[in-house]
N, C-alpha and C positions, 0 to 999 in steps of 0.2 A: 577455406579459413584455416589458418594454424590455431588451434587452442590447447593451450598447457594449464592445466587442475591442479592446483593444491590444496590442502585439506586445511584450515585454519582452525579449525577446533572439532575435536572427534570425539564420539561417547556422548550426545546427548539428547537421552530418552524427549520425545514431546519437541525437539525443536521445531518454532513456527515463525517466531519476528524477526526480521531483519531491518536496522534502521541506520541513519547518517547519522552521527555526534561529533556536534567541533568542538573543540573544547582550546581556546586558546591560541583559534586559528591552526589548529590540526586537525586534522578526519581522526574519527576512529567510527568503528563499525561496532554497532550495539546488538547483538543476537542472547535472545532469550526463548525458555522453553513456555512450552502449555499446561504444565503437568502442575499438579500440586507439590511446591517446592520446588518447583526447577528453579538452572541455574539462569543467572544474567551477566553476560560477557562483556566487558570493551576490547574489543582490539585493535589493536595501533593499526593504522592504511598504512605507515611505511615501514615499520618493523617488522609488522607482522603477529608482535606479541600480543598475549590472550592475558587479561587478567580477571577475576572473578567482582562483580559488586555486591555485599552481600545485603542481608536484613530484608529480602523481598519476599513473598510468598507465595510465587508463582503465577500459573495460570497468565500468561503476557500473550496478549493478541499485536500490539504497537508496539514500537520503541519511535520514539522520532525526537529530532534536536530542538532545543527552544533557543529561537534566534537570540542573539545577544548577548547571552550568559553561560557559565558554565552548568550547563544542566539540559535535562531529559525527561520528557515526560513519556510513562509505560500506563498504557492499560493493565491491570493488574486481579486476579481471582476471577477471571473468564478460563473456568475450567473444562475439559473435556468431560463430558459432550454436552455443551449448554448450561452447564451449570454454573450458572453466574449472575444470578441475583444479586450477589454483595460486589458485583464489577465496580472497580471503580478506577478513576485517571491520578496518577501519583506524580507526584512533581520531582525526581532525584538530583540533589547539585551535588557536584561531584568535586571534589578536593583530590589536589595532589599528595599523597604514598610512595612510599620507595617502590620504584619503578613502575608508578603507574599512576593511577586516581584510584579513588575508591569514594563508596556515598558519606559526603559530608553529611547529609541531612536527607531526610525523607518524609513529605506530608500529603496527605488525601490534600488532593485540591477539589474536588467533585465525584458526588457520591452518585453514577448513572449506571442503574443496574440494566445489565446485556448489552455495557455498550462494549462495541466491536471496532470500532475504526474511529482512528480521531485523526487532527492534522492543525496547524497552527495558520493563519490565515494572516495576510497583511493587506488592510483596508486603509482607505483615506481619514478614517478616523482613530486611525490604531491596530493594535496586535490582536486578535480572533484568537480562541479553541473550539475547534467543533466537535460537534463528537455524534458518531452514527450508530442510535438502538440498534439490535436486533430487531427486538419485540418490546414487549411490555414486562409478561411474566410466562412462566410455563409451567405445567403439572408434569408431565416429561418431554424428551426429548421430541416427539413429533406432534408436540401440542403447539399449533399455529395459529391461537385461536387470537392473537394479540396482533396488532401490528408495530413496527417499530417509528422511531420517528428521530429528528435529526436535531440535535439542541448546539445552541453555539454561544458561548461567553466572552467578554474581553477581557481581555488580560494584561495584566502592568507586570513587568519583571519584578522576578522575586516576592510576586503575591501568594500568599499559602491559602485563598479562597479563591474561584471562579464561581460565578453566576450565572448559569446556564438559563436560555431562552431556550422556549421549544419554536422552532422556524416553521418546521411543517410533522405531520403526523399522516398519519397511512399510507406508511412503504412498506406492503409485507414481505420478510422475511429479508432486512433492509441489510444489505452486505456491502455494496459497491461503494467508495469513495472515491473519486482525485480531484487533485488541485491542477489549475493552470492560470497562468499569468495573464491577466486580458491585454488589449492593447492601451488599458491607462496608465500599467505599471503595478494595478493590484489581482487581488488574488478572486478568481473565480471556482465557487464551488460546484463539484458532481456526483450527485449520489443517484443510489438505483436499487429498484429490489421487482420485487413481482410486477409491478406497476408500471414501470419502466424507466427510464432516465430524467432527472431534474435535474436543473441547473440554477443553484444560487449565486446572487449576486448584491453588492453593499449598496445603497443608491439612496441618497440623501438621507442617511443614517438610518432606514431600513433594509431590511432584507427582502428581497424580490427572487421566488422561484416562480420556475417556469417548467412544465415537461417538455422535453426534448421527443421525445421516443418511446409507444407504448409497451416495446417487447422484453418479457420480462429478464434480470439484468442480475448478474452476481457481483461483477468488475465493470472495470470503465477505462479506457486509453481516448483522449481526445486528443488528436496529433494531426498533420500533414505527412500521411504514410506515404505517399507516393509522390511527392515532390512539387506537385504543380500548384503549391500556393494557396492550396485549401487545404482546411481542417478535416479528416475522417472522423466519424467517432465508431471505434470500435467497444464489442463488449462480449464479456460469456456468457452466451444469453442460457437463463435460467440459471437455480440455484444450483451454484458446484455442477453447472449444466458438461453437457456435452459437446458443445459448437464453440467458438468463437467465431464473433459475427463481425464484418463490417459494413460500416453504411456509411454514406456520400451522398452530400445535398447539393443536385446538378440545377438546382432553379426552383423546383418544387418541392421542397421536402426530402428528407432524410429517403434513402432507395437503399435496399439491400444488396451491397455488391458481391462478397467474398465470404465464404463459410470454411472454417476447417474441426475438423475432429477432435474434440476432446475426452480425457478419461476423467471423473470429476477433476474437473478445471478450477485451478486453484489461483494461477499467476498471469496477469496481461500487463504487458510493460509496453511502453511505445516513445521514441524519442530518434537523437542522434549516436546513430552505433557506427566506429570507424569511419565518420565522416556524413554517415546516411542516412536517409531515415530509415526505420525497422520496427517492426511489430516481434515481440517475445512472448510466448505462452506455455504454461507449464501446467501437467498434470499432475494427481496426486494418485491416479488408478490407473492401471494396465500396464502399459510400457514407463509409465512414470518418468517421461522425456522433459526435458525444456526444450522447446525450437525456436529458431530465431528465422523470419520471413522479411523478403523484400520485394517490392513492389515497381510497378511502373504503369502510367496513362494509357490508355489506348488511344485510337484517335476520336474514336464518341468521347472521350470524357470518362469513363470508366476505367476502376481500375483491373490490372492483371498482374499475376503473381508473377515475380522475375526470378526469384532465388528461394530455396528451403533448405538449413541446414539445422540437422540437429545436434544442438550443443552437449548435450548429456541425458541419459536414459537410467531408469532404475533407481531412478534417487526420490522421487515423490517432492518434488519443492513445490514448498508454502507460502514464504516471497520471497523478493531479487531486491537488489539493488543493481543500478548499472552506473558508470563512470565512463564516456568517451573520452577519449584526447585526439582524434582523428587516425594517427597512424596508428594507434590500439587502442583497444577497450578490454575492459572489467565487467566481469559479474561476479558480484557475490548471493550464493544462494543458501537460503537455510533449508535444507533438504531434509525434510521430516522422517520420512522413508528409511536415509540413511544415517540419521538422526548425526549429522556431519554439515560444519559450516563450509561452503565448498568456494574456493575463488579459482576462476577461469580469466587467466590472460588471453584476448584474442588477437590476432594482426591477420593481415591478408597474405 
């Protein structure tokens, strides 16, 4: 694989979050620091021009698009290490300015202490915002005496306040969140922590939640990774764990198929890459690598590794985006260790 790397933004101490933001039909990357007072940038995906979005306090754990409007949602005031009692979800409305966009308005839509992950969900009865809380409270960084929760609230465009409903409690070290469209065209929400992986879906106006596996989990991917028509479940096992593990249901529940070493595992992505299914992992410790895996199915239906490619090393990626165009693919990585937002153009 031919990989060309470009630095989109340099010298961002605490760079943590990266997300797609669509403005007037045009794609931008939002990138932000977890540090107090850390910067938030928008980068034009076409021109690669970068410009700051002023006004935030830093501590950004997530930047996500708000579908159908010129706005994004951010988690703010989640500072290292777990200094997050005042964490909140902020809606940033974006307006044009000379050379790009700026924050036309900022409003706190929900006060959610220790909120660590957010996602927007499309459901039969409207749009929802999901918020995963790492825990309820802390006295010091290693205090894990309270469990995390999953909170979800209905969102109407332009709304200045979202009323959050707790749909699940009892997920310790709640870190994982993944959204996947179901066969009906609506979104299922996967989340997890020490107690395993859970799936919530909106059914007849209420949230139904089930546990899929009981393996301690800090990141989740659900995808057909070996191309046999059946979805696999991949997780980072343990909190910022040392293994990426792939599970497959061969008719008797999920079975452990493959596992790969991580060091402070923090990136797990699955999807189409150069027109073929792939899994990408990232470590913030050790060699601090970003690695791509491809798989195929053996005659017995079990998974086998087909190819492993090291995309980069020494970078300590915190989050990534991936865009696939079949003939080429792009990875945008918030490289926490290198303090750089990196762009990887990949071709066979």
